[in-house]
C-alpha positions, 0 to 999 in steps of 0.5 A: 567218211572218218572211219577209225579203230579204237582200243578201249579199256574199262575199269571199275566193277565191270565184270559179272554185271552184264558189261559186255552184252551191254557194249554189244548192243551198243556197239551194234545199233550204232553199226561197229564192228569189233569185239569186246572180252573180260580181261584176267585183271578185271577189266573189259577190253574193247577194239571198235571199228567204223564212224568216229562220231559212232565210236565216240558215241559207244564211248560215251555209253561206256563211260555210264555203262549199265546201272549193275556196272560202276565204271572207274576209269576208261582210256581209248587208244585211236588207231587205223580203221583196218575194216577186218571186221564183219561184225561185233563180237562178244567173245572176242579173241581175235585181237591182240 
């Protein structure tokens, strides 16, 4: 299996609209690990690990977001898989 990590920064109207919960639900359904958190600049930061195909599927979902969000930009930085995460955390503090 081709496992990878990815740092994802999502910009737009993505705080206060259920975006982290949306991300969490999709990541868990795709068996991905890592986490998501709001950033002080109004963006949402996601770090995710798992099968590359599943990470790409999550990115496709994040481009749309929940119906109350407006995504204007997504930046993805591909990383090496570490295996350091057991689940997907919605109040992600352990990275960066």
